[in-house]
C-alpha positions in Angstrom: -9.0 20.6 -16.8 -8.3 21.1 -13.1 -10.0 18.8 -10.5 -12.5 21.5 -9.6 -13.4 22.9 -13.1 -15.9 20.2 -14.2 -19.6 21.3 -13.6 -21.4 19.8 -10.6 -24.7 18.0 -11.2 -26.9 18.3 -8.1 -30.0 16.2 -7.3 -31.8 19.3 -6.0 -31.4 20.9 -9.4 -33.0 18.1 -11.3 -36.0 19.0 -13.5 -37.6 17.3 -16.5 -36.1 18.3 -19.9 -38.2 20.9 -21.8 -38.1 18.8 -24.9 -38.5 15.0 -25.6 -37.8 12.9 -28.7 -40.3 10.0 -28.4 -39.2 8.4 -31.8 -36.0 8.3 -33.7 -34.8 6.8 -36.9 -31.1 6.2 -36.8 -28.9 5.4 -39.8 -25.3 4.2 -39.6 -23.0 4.1 -42.6 -20.2 2.1 -41.1 -16.5 2.6 -41.6 -13.7 1.9 -39.3 -12.3 5.5 -39.6 -15.3 7.6 -40.6 -18.7 6.3 -39.7 -21.5 8.7 -40.7 -24.5 8.7 -38.3 -27.9 10.4 -39.1 -30.7 10.7 -36.6 -34.3 11.7 -37.6 -36.0 12.8 -34.3 -39.7 13.4 -33.6 -39.3 16.4 -31.3 -42.2 17.4 -28.9 -42.4 20.1 -26.2 -42.5 18.7 -22.7 -44.4 21.6 -21.2 -46.4 24.7 -22.1 -43.7 27.2 -23.0 -41.1 26.9 -25.8 -37.6 26.9 -24.4 -34.2 26.5 -26.0 -33.4 23.0 -27.3 -30.0 21.4 -26.4 -28.6 18.3 -28.0 -25.7 16.6 -26.2 -22.7 15.8 -28.5 -19.1 15.1 -27.6 -16.2 14.0 -29.7 -18.3 14.0 -32.9 -17.8 15.9 -36.1 -20.8 18.0 -37.0 -22.1 17.7 -40.6 -25.6 19.0 -40.9 -28.9 19.9 -39.1 -32.4 20.2 -40.5 -35.8 21.0 -39.2 -38.8 19.5 -41.1 -36.4 18.8 -44.0 -35.0 22.3 -44.3 -31.4 23.0 -43.7 -31.1 25.2 -40.6 -29.5 28.7 -41.0 -26.1 28.7 -39.2 -27.4 31.8 -37.2 -30.2 29.7 -35.7 -28.0 27.2 -33.9 -24.7 27.0 -32.0 -22.3 24.0 -32.1 -19.9 23.6 -29.1 -17.7 20.9 -27.8 -20.6 19.8 -25.6 -23.4 19.8 -28.2 -25.8 21.9 -30.3 -28.0 24.6 -28.9 -31.1 25.8 -30.8 -32.1 29.0 -28.9 -35.5 29.5 -30.6 -37.1 26.2 -31.8 -39.8 27.1 -34.3 -42.8 25.3 -32.8 -44.0 22.7 -30.3 -43.6 19.7 -32.5 -41.3 19.2 -35.4 -38.9 16.7 -37.1 -35.2 17.3 -36.5 -32.5 15.7 -38.6 -28.9 15.8 -37.5 -25.8 14.2 -39.1 -22.3 13.8 -37.8 -19.1 11.7 -38.3 -17.2 9.6 -35.8 -13.9 7.7 -35.9 -14.5 4.3 -34.1 -10.9 3.1 -34.6 -9.5 6.1 -32.7 -11.9 5.8 -29.8 -9.8 4.2 -27.0 -12.2 5.4 -24.2 -14.5 2.5 -25.1 -17.5 4.7 -24.8 -19.8 5.4 -27.7 -19.0 3.4 -30.9 -15.5 1.9 -30.8 -13.4 -0.9 -32.4 -12.7 -4.1 -30.4 -10.9 -6.9 -32.2 -12.7 -7.6 -35.4 -15.9 -5.8 -34.5 -17.4 -2.4 -33.9 -19.5 -2.1 -30.8 -21.1 0.4 -28.4 -21.2 1.3 -24.7 -23.6 4.0 -24.0 -24.3 3.8 -20.2 -24.2 6.4 -18.8 -23.5 9.1 -21.4 -21.8 7.3 -24.4 -24.7 7.9 -26.8 -23.7 11.6 -27.1 -20.3 10.3 -28.5 -22.3 8.7 -31.4 -24.9 11.2 -32.4 -26.2 14.6 -31.2 -29.2 13.7 -28.9 -31.1 14.4 -25.7 -28.9 12.0 -23.9 -30.8 11.6 -20.6 -32.5 8.6 -19.0 -35.8 10.4 -18.7 -36.0 10.8 -22.5 -37.6 7.6 -23.6 -37.5 6.8 -27.4 -38.7 4.1 -29.8 -35.8 3.3 -32.0 -35.7 2.2 -35.7 -32.1 1.6 -36.7 -30.7 1.1 -40.2 -27.1 -0.1 -40.4 -25.2 -0.1 -43.7 -21.7 -1.5 -44.2 -19.2 -3.5 -46.3 -20.5 -7.1 -46.0 -16.9 -8.5 -45.9 -16.0 -6.3 -42.9 -19.4 -6.4 -41.3 -21.1 -9.7 -42.2 -23.0 -9.4 -38.9 -24.8 -6.2 -38.0 -27.0 -6.1 -34.9 -29.1 -3.7 -32.9 -31.9 -3.8 -30.3 -35.2 -5.4 -30.9 -36.3 -7.4 -33.9 -34.7 -7.6 -37.4 -37.4 -6.2 -39.7 -35.5 -5.6 -43.0 -32.4 -6.5 -45.0 -31.2 -5.2 -48.4 -28.2 -5.8 -50.6 -26.7 -2.5 -51.8 -24.2 -1.6 -54.5 -20.4 -1.7 -54.0 -20.5 -4.8 -51.9 -22.5 -3.2 -49.1 -25.4 -4.6 -47.2 -28.1 -2.9 -45.1 -30.1 -4.2 -42.1 -33.0 -2.6 -40.3 -33.8 -3.2 -36.6 -36.8 -2.0 -34.7 -37.4 -2.1 -30.9 -41.2 -1.9 -30.1 -40.4 -0.7 -26.5 -39.4 2.8 -25.6 -36.0 3.1 -24.0 -33.5 5.8 -23.1 -30.4 6.4 -25.2 -28.1 4.6 -22.7 -29.8 1.3 -23.6 -29.2 1.6 -27.4 -26.7 -0.9 -28.8 -25.0 -1.6 -32.1 -22.5 -4.4 -33.0 -21.0 -5.1 -36.4 -18.2 -7.3 -37.5 -16.9 -10.7 -38.3 -18.6 -12.8 -35.6 -19.7 -16.4 -35.3 -23.3 -17.0 -34.3 -24.3 -19.7 -31.8 -27.9 -20.5 -31.2 -30.3 -22.0 -28.7 -33.9 -21.5 -27.6 -36.2 -21.1 -24.6 -39.9 -21.8 -24.3 -41.7 -19.5 -21.9 -44.5 -20.5 -19.5 -47.0 -19.1 -22.0 -45.6 -21.4 -24.7 -43.7 -18.7 -26.8 -40.4 -19.9 -28.2 -37.6 -17.4 -27.7 -34.5 -17.5 -30.0 -31.3 -17.2 -28.1 -28.1 -16.2 -29.8 -24.6 -15.6 -28.5 -22.1 -14.0 -30.9 -18.3 -14.6 -30.4 -15.1 -14.1 -32.3 -14.0 -17.1 -34.4 -12.6 -19.9 -32.3 -14.7 -19.3 -29.3 -17.9 -21.1 -30.4 -17.3 -24.1 -28.1 -17.1 -21.9 -25.0 -20.7 -20.6 -24.8 -22.6 -23.7 -23.5 -22.5 -22.7 -19.9 -23.6 -19.2 -20.8 -26.6 -20.5 -22.6 -27.5 -22.8 -19.7 -27.1 -19.9 -17.3 -29.4 -17.7 -19.4 -32.1 -20.3 -19.6 -32.0 -20.9 -15.8 -32.3 -17.2 -15.3 -35.3 -16.9 -17.6 -37.1 -19.8 -15.9 -36.2 -18.5 -12.4 -37.7 -15.0 -13.2 -40.9 -16.7 -14.4 -41.1 -19.0 -11.4 -40.2 -16.4 -8.8 -41.7 -13.2 -10.1 -43.9 -14.2 -13.0 -41.8 -12.2 -15.4 -41.7 -13.5 -18.9 -39.3 -12.3 -21.6 -41.1 -9.8 -24.0 -39.2 -10.1 -27.3 -38.8 -13.0 -29.7 -35.0 -12.7 -29.8 -32.4 -12.4 -27.0 -28.8 -11.8 -28.1 -25.5 -11.6 -26.3 -22.2 -10.5 -27.8 -18.8 -11.3 -26.2 -16.5 -8.3 -26.4 -12.7 -8.4 -25.7 -12.3 -4.7 -24.9 -15.0 -3.7 -22.4 -14.8 -1.3 -19.4 -17.6 -3.0 -17.5 -18.6 -6.5 -16.7 -21.6 -6.4 -19.0 -24.4 -4.1 -20.4 -28.1 -4.8 -20.4 -29.0 -3.1 -23.7 -32.6 -4.1 -24.5 -32.5 -7.5 -26.3 -28.8 -7.1 -27.2 -26.6 -7.6 -24.1 -22.9 -6.8 -24.5 -20.6 -8.7 -22.2 -17.0 -8.6 -21.3 -15.8 -11.8 -22.9 -14.5 -13.3 -19.6 -18.1 -13.3 -18.4 -19.4 -15.4 -21.3 -16.6 -17.7 -22.5 -15.9 -20.7 -20.3 -15.0 -24.4 -20.5 -13.6 -26.8 -17.9 -10.0 -26.3 -19.1 -9.9 -22.6 -19.2 -12.3 -21.4 -16.5 -12.3 -21.8 -12.7 -15.3 -22.6 -10.5 -15.3 -19.0 -9.5 -15.4 -18.0 -13.2 -18.4 -20.3 -13.8 -20.3 -18.8 -10.9 -19.5 -15.3 -12.0 -20.9 -16.1 -15.5 -24.0 -17.6 -13.9 -24.6 -14.4 -11.8 -23.8 -11.8 -14.4 -25.7 -13.5 -17.2 -28.7 -13.5 -14.8 -28.0 -9.9 -13.7 -28.1 -8.5 -17.2 -31.2 -10.6 -18.2 -33.0 -9.5 -15.0 -32.4 -5.9 -16.1 -35.0 -6.5 -18.9 -37.6 -5.7 -16.3 -35.7 -3.9 -13.5 -33.9 -1.3 -15.5 -35.2 -1.6 -19.0 -39.0 -1.9 -18.9 -39.0 0.3 -15.8 -35.9 2.5 -15.9 -34.6 5.5 -13.9 -35.6 9.1 -14.1 -32.1 10.4 -13.5 -28.6 9.1 -12.8 -28.9 10.0 -9.1 -31.2 7.0 -8.9 -28.7 4.5 -10.4 -29.2 2.2 -7.4 -32.8 1.9 -8.3 -31.9 -0.5 -11.1 -28.5 -1.7 -10.0 -29.0 -2.3 -6.3 -32.4 -4.0 -7.0 -30.9 -6.2 -9.8 -27.8 -7.2 -7.8 -30.2 -8.4 -5.1 -32.1 -10.3 -7.7 -29.0 -12.0 -9.1 -27.8 -12.8 -5.5 -31.2 -14.4 -4.7 -31.0 -16.4 -8.0 -27.4 -17.5 -7.4 -28.3 -18.6 -3.8 -31.1 -20.8 -5.3 -28.8 -22.2 -8.0 -25.8 -23.0 -5.7 -25.3 -23.1 -1.9 -27.2 -20.3 -0.2 -24.9 -20.1 2.9 -21.7 -20.1 0.8 -23.1 -17.5 -1.6 -24.1 -15.2 1.3 -20.7 -15.6 2.9 -19.1 -14.5 -0.4 -21.4 -11.5 -0.7 -20.7 -10.4 2.9 -17.0 -10.9 2.5 -17.0 -8.7 -0.6 -19.1 -6.1 1.2 -16.7 -6.0 4.2 -13.5 -5.9 2.1 -14.6 -3.4 -0.5 -17.8 -1.5 0.4 -17.3 -0.9 4.1 -13.8 0.7 3.4 -15.4 2.9 0.7 -18.0 4.0 3.3 -15.2 5.0 5.6 -12.9 6.7 3.0 -12.9 9.9 0.9 -15.1 8.4 -1.8 -17.9 7.8 0.7 -21.4 8.6 -0.6 -25.0 7.5 0.0 -26.6 5.0 -2.3 -28.5 8.0 -3.7 -25.6 10.5 -4.4 -26.6 14.2 -3.9 -24.2 15.4 -6.6 -21.6 14.3 -9.1 -19.2 15.8 -11.7 -18.7 12.6 -13.8 -21.4 9.9 -13.6 -19.0 7.2 -14.6 -17.4 7.6 -11.1 -20.6 6.5 -9.3 -20.7 2.9 -10.6 -19.5 2.0 -7.2 -19.7 -0.9 -4.7 -21.9 1.5 -2.6 -24.5 2.0 -5.3 -24.4 -1.7 -6.3 -23.6 -3.8 -3.3 -24.8 -1.6 -0.5 -27.8 -0.8 -2.7 -28.5 -4.5 -2.9 -28.2 -4.8 0.9 -30.9 -2.1 1.3 -33.2 -4.0 -1.1 -32.4 -7.2 0.9 -33.4 -5.3 4.1 -36.7 -4.5 2.5 -37.3 -8.2 1.9 -36.3 -8.9 5.5 -38.8 -6.2 6.8 -41.8 -7.3 4.8 -41.0 -10.9 4.0 -40.0 -12.5 0.7 -43.6 -13.3 -0.4 -44.7 -9.7 0.1 -41.5 -8.6 -1.7 -42.4 -10.6 -4.7 -45.9 -9.1 -4.7 -44.4 -5.6 -4.3 -42.0 -6.0 -7.2 -44.8 -7.2 -9.5 -46.9 -4.2 -8.4 -44.0 -1.8 -9.0 -43.3 -3.2 -12.5 -46.9 -3.2 -13.5 -47.7 0.3 -12.3 -44.6 2.0 -13.8 -44.1 -0.1 -17.0 -42.5 2.0 -19.7 -41.6 4.9 -17.3 -38.5 6.4 -15.8 -38.9 6.6 -12.0 -37.1 7.1 -8.7 -36.5 5.0 -5.6 -39.6 6.7 -4.1 -41.9 4.8 -6.6 -40.2 1.5 -5.6 -40.5 2.0 -1.9 -44.1 3.2 -2.2 -45.0 0.1 -4.2 -43.7 -2.1 -1.4 -45.7 -0.1 1.2 -48.8 -0.2 -0.9 -48.6 -4.0 -1.0 -48.2 -4.4 2.8 -50.7 -1.7 3.6 -48.5 0.5 5.8 -45.5 2.8 5.6 -42.0 1.5 6.5 -40.6 4.1 8.9 -37.1 5.4 8.2 -36.5 3.2 5.2 -36.0 6.1 2.9 -33.2 7.4 5.0 -31.0 4.5 3.9 -30.9 6.2 0.5 -29.6 9.5 2.0 -27.2 8.4 4.8 -23.6 7.8 3.9 -21.2 5.5 5.8 -21.8 2.1 7.3 -24.0 2.3 10.4 -22.2 1.3 13.6 -24.4 -0.5 16.2 -22.9 -0.6 19.7 -24.0 -3.3 22.0 -23.9 -2.8 25.8 -24.8 -5.5 28.3 -25.8 -5.1 32.0 -27.1 -7.5 34.6 -30.1 -6.7 36.9 -29.7 -8.9 40.0 -33.3 -8.2 41.3 -35.0 -9.7 38.3 -32.1 -12.0 37.3 -32.1 -10.5 33.8 -29.6 -9.3 31.3 -30.4 -6.0 29.6 -28.9 -5.5 26.1 -28.9 -2.1 24.6 -28.3 -1.6 20.9 -27.5 1.9 19.9 -27.0 3.6 16.5 -25.0 6.7 17.6 -25.0 8.1 14.0 -28.8 8.4 13.8 -29.2 12.1 14.5 -29.9 13.3 11.0 -31.0 10.1 9.3 -32.4 7.6 11.8 -32.7 4.2 10.1 -34.7 1.0 10.4 -33.0 -2.4 10.9 -33.9 -6.0 10.7 -32.1 -7.8 13.5 -32.2 -11.5 13.0 -30.9 -12.9 16.3 -30.5 -16.2 18.2 -29.9 -17.1 21.8 -27.7 -20.0 22.9 -26.8 -21.5 26.3 -23.2 -21.9 27.4 -23.0 -25.3 25.8 -24.0 -23.9 22.4 -27.6 -25.3 22.3 -30.0 -23.0 20.5 -32.7 -21.7 22.9 -34.5 -19.1 20.7 -34.6 -17.4 17.3 -36.4 -14.2 16.5 -36.4 -11.2 14.2 -36.5 -7.8 15.8 -37.2 -4.6 14.0 -35.1 -1.7 15.3 -36.5 1.7 14.3 -34.5 4.8 15.2 -31.6 5.2 17.6 -31.9 2.2 20.0 -33.4 -1.1 20.8 -33.5 -2.8 24.2 -33.6 -6.5 24.7 -34.3 -8.2 28.1 -33.2 -11.8 28.6 -33.6 -14.1 31.5 -30.3 -15.4 33.0 -29.6 -19.1 32.3 -29.7 -20.0 36.0 -30.1 -18.5 39.4 -26.5 -17.4 39.4 -27.1 -14.9 36.6 -25.2 -16.8 33.9 -25.5 -14.8 30.7 -26.9 -16.4 27.6 -24.9 -16.1 24.3 -26.6 -13.8 21.8 -25.9 -13.8 18.0 -26.9 -10.5 16.4 -27.8 -9.6 12.8 -27.3 -13.2 11.6 -26.4 -13.5 8.0 -25.9 -9.8 8.1 -29.7 -9.2 8.1 -28.9 -5.4 7.9 -25.7 -3.9 6.5 -24.1 -2.7 9.8 -20.9 -3.0 11.7 -21.2 -4.2 15.3 -19.2 -2.8 18.2 -19.5 -5.7 20.6 -17.0 -6.9 23.1 -18.0 -10.6 23.0 -15.8 -12.8 25.1 -13.4 -15.3 23.4 -15.4 -18.1 25.0 -18.7 -16.9 23.5 -17.1 -16.3 20.1 -15.6 -19.8 20.1 -19.0 -21.4 21.0 -20.7 -19.5 18.1 -17.8 -20.5 15.8 -18.6 -24.1 16.5 -22.3 -24.3 17.3 -24.1 -21.4 15.6 -26.9 -23.1 13.6 -26.7 -20.4 10.9 -23.8 -21.3 8.7 -23.1 -17.8 7.6 -22.9 -16.4 11.1 -20.9 -19.4 12.3 -18.3 -18.6 9.6 -18.0 -15.0 10.6 -17.8 -16.0 14.3 -14.7 -18.0 13.4 -13.3 -15.0 11.5 -13.9 -12.9 14.5 -12.0 -15.4 16.7 -9.0 -15.0 14.3 -9.2 -11.2 14.3 -9.3 -11.2 18.1 -6.0 -13.1 18.1 -4.4 -10.6 15.8 -5.8 -7.7 18.0 -4.4 -9.2 21.2 -1.1 -10.0 19.6 -0.6 -6.5 18.3 -1.5 -5.0 21.7 1.0 -7.3 23.6 3.6 -7.2 20.8 3.9 -11.0 21.0 1.9 -13.9 19.6 -1.0 -14.7 22.0 -2.5 -18.1 22.8 -3.5 -19.7 19.5 -5.2 -22.8 21.0 -8.8 -21.5 20.6 -8.3 -21.2 16.9 -6.7 -24.6 16.6 -9.4 -26.2 18.8 -12.1 -24.7 16.5 -10.4 -26.0 13.4 -10.0 -29.4 15.0 -13.7 -29.5 15.8 -14.6 -28.6 12.2 -13.1 -31.8 10.8 -15.7 -33.9 12.6 -18.8 -31.9 11.7 -19.5 -33.5 8.3 -20.2 -30.2 6.7 -20.7 -29.7 3.0 -17.3 -29.6 1.3 -17.6 -26.2 -0.3 -18.8 -24.7 3.0 -15.9 -26.4 4.9 -13.4 -25.1 2.4 -14.6 -21.6 3.0 -14.7 -22.0 6.8 -11.0 -23.1 6.7 -9.9 -20.2 4.5 -7.7 -17.9 6.5 -8.4 -14.1 6.1 -6.2 -12.2 3.8 -4.1 -9.1 4.8 -6.7 -6.6 3.6 -9.5 -8.3 5.5 -7.4 -8.4 8.6 -6.2 -4.8 8.4 -9.7 -3.4 7.7 -11.2 -5.5 10.6 -8.6 -4.2 13.0 -8.2 -0.7 11.7 -4.4 -1.5 11.6 -2.4 -0.8 8.4 1.0 -2.0 9.5 1.0 -4.6 6.7 4.5 -6.0 7.3 3.8 -6.7 10.9 0.4 -8.2 10.1 2.0 -10.3 7.3 4.5 -11.8 9.7 1.7 -12.6 12.2 -0.4 -14.1 9.4 2.4 -16.3 8.1 3.1 -17.6 11.6 -0.6 -18.3 12.2 -1.0 -20.2 8.9 2.2 -22.2 9.7 0.8 -23.1 13.1 -2.4 -24.5 11.4 -0.3 -26.3 8.8 1.9 -27.9 11.4 -0.9 -29.0 13.7 -3.1 -30.5 11.0 -0.7 -31.8 8.5 -2.1 -35.3 8.7 -5.7 -34.1 8.4 -4.9 -31.9 5.4 -3.0 -34.7 3.7 -5.9 -37.1 4.3 -8.5 -34.7 3.0 -6.4 -33.8 0.0 -6.1 -37.5 -1.0 -9.8 -38.1 -0.4 -10.7 -35.4 -2.8 -7.8 -35.6 -5.2 -9.6 -37.5 -8.0 -12.1 -35.1 -9.4 -14.3 -35.0 -12.5 -14.1 -31.8 -14.5 -17.9 -31.0 -14.3 -19.8 -28.2 -12.6 -21.7 -30.1 -10.0 -22.0 -29.3 -6.3 -20.0 -32.4 -5.3 -17.1 -31.9 -7.7 -16.9 -28.1 -7.0 -16.8 -29.0 -3.3 -14.0 -31.6 -3.8 -11.9 -29.2 -5.8 -12.3 -26.4 -3.3 -11.6 -28.6 -0.3 -8.6 -30.1 -1.9 -7.2 -26.7 -2.8 -7.5 -25.3 0.7 -5.7 -28.4 2.0 -2.9 -27.8 -0.5 -2.7 -24.2 0.6 -2.0 -25.1 4.2 0.4 -27.9 3.3 2.5 -25.4 1.3 3.0 -23.4 4.5 4.7 -26.4 6.1 8.0 -25.0 7.3 9.8 -28.0 5.9 8.7 -27.2 2.3 7.8 -30.8 1.8 4.8 -30.3 -0.5 6.0 -27.9 -3.2 6.7 -30.7 -5.7 3.1 -31.9 -5.0 1.8 -28.5 -6.0 3.7 -28.5 -9.3 2.4 -32.0 -10.0 -1.2 -30.9 -9.3 -0.8 -28.0 -11.7 0.7 -30.2 -14.4 -1.9 -32.9 -14.1 -5.0 -30.7 -13.6 -8.1 -31.5 -15.5 -9.9 -28.3 -14.5 -8.7 -24.7 -14.3 -9.5 -24.5 -10.6 -7.0 -27.3 -10.0 -4.4 -25.6 -12.3 -4.4 -22.0 -11.2 -4.6 -22.6 -7.4 -1.2 -24.3 -7.1 0.4 -21.4 -9.2 -1.1 -18.8 -6.9 -0.1 -20.6 -3.7 3.5 -21.2 -4.8 3.9 -17.5 -5.6 2.4 -16.5 -2.2 4.8 -18.7 -0.2 7.7 -17.6 -2.4 8.5 -21.2 -3.3 11.6 -22.2 -5.1 9.2 -23.9 -7.6 7.4 -20.6 -8.5 9.4 -19.9 -11.6 8.8 -23.4 -12.9 5.0 -23.0 -12.2 4.9 -19.6 -13.9 6.7 -20.9 -17.0 4.6 -24.1 -17.1 1.3 -22.1 -17.0 2.4 -19.6 -19.7 3.6 -22.2 -22.1 0.3 -24.0 -21.9 -2.0 -20.9 -22.1 0.0 -18.4 -24.1 -2.6 -18.4 -26.9 -5.6 -17.7 -24.6 -5.7 -14.0 -23.6 -8.4 -14.5 -21.0 -6.5 -17.2 -19.2 -3.3 -15.1 -19.3 -5.2 -12.4 -17.3 -5.0 -14.8 -14.4 -1.3 -15.4 -15.1 -0.5 -11.7 -15.0 -2.6 -11.2 -11.8 -1.1 -14.1 -9.9 2.4 -12.7 -10.2 1.7 -9.4 -8.5 -1.3 -10.1 -6.2 0.8 -11.1 -3.2 4.2 -10.5 -1.7 6.6 -7.6 -1.5 8.4 -5.7 -4.2 5.9 -6.7 -6.9 6.1 -3.4 -8.6 9.4 -4.6 -10.2 7.6 -7.7 -11.4 4.8 -5.6 -12.8 7.3 -3.3 -14.6 8.7 -6.4 -16.3 5.3 -7.8 -17.2 3.9 -4.7 -18.7 6.6 -5.0 -21.4 5.5 -8.6 -22.1 4.2 -9.0 -25.7 0.9 -10.3 -24.4 0.2 -7.2 -22.2 -1.9 -4.4 -23.7 -2.6 -1.3 -21.7 -5.5 -0.5 -24.0 -7.3 -3.7 -22.9 -9.3 -3.2 -19.6 -9.0 -6.8 -18.6 -5.2 -6.6 -18.9 -5.1 -3.4 -16.9 -7.2 -4.9 -14.2 -5.2 -8.1 -14.1 -1.8 -6.3 -13.7 -2.2 -2.8 -12.3 -5.4 -3.3 -10.2 -4.0 -6.6 -8.8 -0.8 -4.8 -7.8 -2.7 -1.9 -6.2 -4.7 -4.4 -4.2 -1.6 -6.0 -2.9 -1.0 -4.0 0.3 2.6 -5.2 0.9 3.7 -3.8 -2.5 1.3 -0.9 -3.1 1.8 0.6 0.4 5.5 -0.2 0.5 7.2 2.2 2.9 9.5 3.7 0.3 6.5 4.8 -1.8 7.6 2.8 -4.9 4.1 1.3 -5.2 2.5 4.7 -5.3 4.9 6.0 -7.8 4.5 3.0 -10.1 0.7 3.2 -10.1 0.6 7.0 -10.4 2.7 6.8 -13.6 0.3 4.2 -15.1 -2.7 6.4 -14.2 -1.2 9.2 -16.2 -0.8 7.0 -19.2 -4.4 5.7 -18.9 -5.7 9.2 -18.6 -4.9 9.7 -22.3 -6.2 6.2 -23.3 -9.1 5.3 -21.2 -10.2 7.9 -18.5 -12.7 5.5 -16.9 -10.0 3.0 -16.1 -7.6 5.8 -14.9 -10.3 7.0 -12.5 -11.1 3.5 -11.2 -7.4 2.8 -10.6 -7.0 6.1 -8.8 -9.8 5.1 -6.3 -7.3 2.5 -4.9 -5.4 5.5 -3.4 -8.4 6.1 -1.1 -6.9 4.4 2.0 -3.6 6.2 1.9 -4.6 8.7 4.6 -4.7 5.8 7.0 -1.1 4.7 6.3 1.8 5.3 8.6 4.9 7.5 8.3 5.7 9.3 5.1 3.3 7.4 2.9 0.4 9.9 3.0 2.9 12.7 2.0 4.3 10.6 -0.8 0.8 9.7 -2.0 -0.2 13.4 -2.0 2.8 14.3 -4.1 1.9 11.7 -6.7 -1.7 12.6 -6.8 -0.9 16.3 -7.1 1.3 15.4 -10.1 -1.8 13.7 -11.6 -4.0 16.7 -10.8 -1.8 19.0 -12.8 -1.9 16.9 -16.0 -2.5 19.3 -19.0 -5.3 17.0 -20.5 -6.8 15.8 -17.2 -10.0 14.0 -17.9 -13.1 14.9 -16.0 -13.5 11.4 -14.7 -9.9 11.3 -13.3 -10.1 15.0 -12.1 -13.1 14.3 -9.9 -11.6 11.3 -8.2 -8.1 12.7 -7.7 -9.6 15.9 -6.4 -11.7 14.1 -3.8 -8.8 12.0 -2.5 -6.5 15.0 -2.3 -9.1 16.8 -0.2 -8.8 14.0 2.4 -5.0 14.3 2.7 
C-alpha cells in the first residue's frame, strides 16, 4: 500500500448507516490458534428504503452466513478482505447469523482478540471488533450484547465479558461455558472479552444510594499484592463522581484486567476495563510517585468513561474528543482534588507545551474535530485528548464550575443511551446558562495553537496604559477566550484580579499608571493557562522576575520563572556568549525562604529540559543548547551547594508511603541531588550510588540512576548494573531501566542497539518498544544527531514494527514530525529514511498515512 492509496473518510460525507443491529448473541469457542466466533444479529432497517447491507470484517476466516436460519446462497453475498456485502437484503427486519475463525496467537497487532501472556484479551477501539467477527462496526450502531464463551477450563479458568454473569455450564471434554449479559446498549468498540489463567482480587464499594458494588481486579499470578493502590484509586474516583456530579455506577460488578501487552494506556469497555499492567500494578518498592499518580488518574479516567463515553457515546469517530477531551478534563479535575492543584496544573501545562503545542505547529497538526482521516488509530493524539481537555476546561472557565456541573448532568440525562456529537454537548451547556457562547464551536474546527500578541502603549494625557490583545489568526475561525489576569505594582503587591472574556480578534484593557510619572503596572495574563494559547509578549526581565517571585498564583509564578530562564537562553544565543545569570540565581535564592510546599518547591527548582528549551525558543541547535544548559545548571549547583546539601539532609529520611508530606520530601531531596551531581568537582557521585542502594521507595532508587546517566558519571555503569541485578525479574521495572540508558546524552543509538539484543527486551511488547525506541527518539541529542545515525536507527525499527504492530510503528514515526525544523542535512537525511519506509511492500495503512503526511512537509 502506498501512502496515498488508503481511502479517506471525510466528516462532510458522514451519514447514518442504513442498517442497525440493536441486539446480538455472540458465541466464542476459544482456542489459541483457531477460535470460532458466531454472531446472531437482530437486523433492522434504519430508514424507509432497503439498501445493501455491509458487514465489516478484516483478518478473519469466513465460515458461514445465514438469514433467519437458512444458509445464504453464495450468489447472494460477496466476501472481500474488508467484509461481507449483501446487495439485496430480503426484508426490513431479519435475523442474521455469521460465523468465522480467527487465530489469536498470531495476532501481533494487538487489535481484536489476541494472546498476551497466559490470557486471551481484546482491544476493539476504534475498529478492532471487525477483526473478531463480521459486524456493523461503527460507533453509531448501538447493541445489547449477550455473550457465551466456551473453552478448556485448564487453559481458560477465568472467562470474562461485559455486564453481569448470568449463566455457567460444565461441558464435555473438560470444557466450560459462561454467559455474560450487558443490559445497556453499546457500540462494538466497547465490547470486551478476557480469558485465561488469572488471579482474582476483590473489594467493594457502597454507593450513595446504598447499593454494594463488587470490584474485581484480575492479574497474572504473582501480582496479587500490587493492586491495593488501584482499588483505593477506583473507590476514590467512584465517590468523587458521586459527590461532584451525582453520577452513580450503574452495574453490580466493576472489573479491571491488567494486560502485559497493550497498545494503549487503558480501555473503558463497559464494566470490564482492560489496563496496561503498568497502570494497575504498583507497590512502594517497584513504583515511583509519578507511577502512583498516573495510576490514580488513569483508573479514574477509565471509570469516568462509564458515563462520558459509554452511557453517552459518540456518533462517529470524528467526534472522538467528545468523550476523550471531556474525560481527560474530568480526570484532571479529580487528580487536582486528590493531590496538589497547583502542581497538577503545572504538570498538565508542561505536557501541553512540550507535546501538544509542537504537534499544533507540525505536519500532524489538526483540529480537535478532524475533518478527515485515513486510519482512525492515528488520531488518538495529544490534540484530541489534551487540547480537547483544555477546550472543556475553557467551557468551565466561561460558565463557572457550578454551571458546568449542571450542564454535564443535563447532557448525560438528555442523551443517555445515544451516540452524539460535540454540538449536543455545547448546546447542553448553553441551555443551562440560558444563552449561547459565541465562537466556542470554532475551537473544534481551528487547528494550531492560537497566538495572542500583547502590545502596550502609554497615553500621557490620561496617565493610562492601553494594552491590546490581538489574535491575528482569527480570520476564518474567531474564538472566545477566558483571560484570567492579575495586576501588580513594581514591588510585586497584588492590586487587582479579574476574568476577562475575549470574543473575536481583539480585546483592549486600559489601566491607570501607578503614579503621576506614568509608571506601568505589571500584568499577568491567562493565569494558570486559563485558555490554551501562546503569548507573544515582550515583558521586561524586571517584570518577569517580580512575577517569578511574587505572583500569588503558584502555576503562573512557576511559568514566570521558566520564562526568566528561557530569556537567558535567548539572549545568550543572540550574543553568542553567556549573559548575566544573576536574575535567575537571585530568584532561586529567594525561593529558599518562601516556605513553599515541598512538592511545589521541587517543581519550581526543576530546570527545563532540552526539548522544552528548544520549543520555547524555536531553536533546534541542540548541542549548543545543551552546552548552555549544562553551564547554567552548574552555576546553580555551585552557588547553592550548601542549601542543596542542607535540604537534602533535612529530607533524606523518608517513609515509603503515598502521603503528601512524604512525596514532597522525596521530590525535594531528589531535585537537590540532581543539582549536587552537576558540581564540577564530582563530589557527590558516591552519595547518589548510596542513595540508590539504600532506597526504600522506587522514586529514591530510580532518580539517582537517571541523574548519574545524564551527567555521564564514572559511577553510571555501577548504577546500571546495581539496578538490573535487583529488578531483573520484574519486567515493568526494567522498562524504566531500558529508558534511562537512552533518554539523555549523545550517541545513545549505539546503546539502544546493544539493549535491543538484551534477553529482557521484546519488540512485540509495546511497553518495551516505548521504553527503548520512543525514549531514544525523544532524546534530541541522539535522535537529531548531525550524522543522521539517530534517524537511520529509528527508521529501521519502524520497518520491523510495520510487520508486527502497525499502531506502534505509526506512533514512533510521528516523532519524525519536527525534522523539517532541523539544520543542515538532517531534513534531507530524514526524507530519505521516510521515503524508504513509504516504499515498503506491505506498508500498513496506519504507517502509510503518517509517513505520507510528514513527507509532504519536507
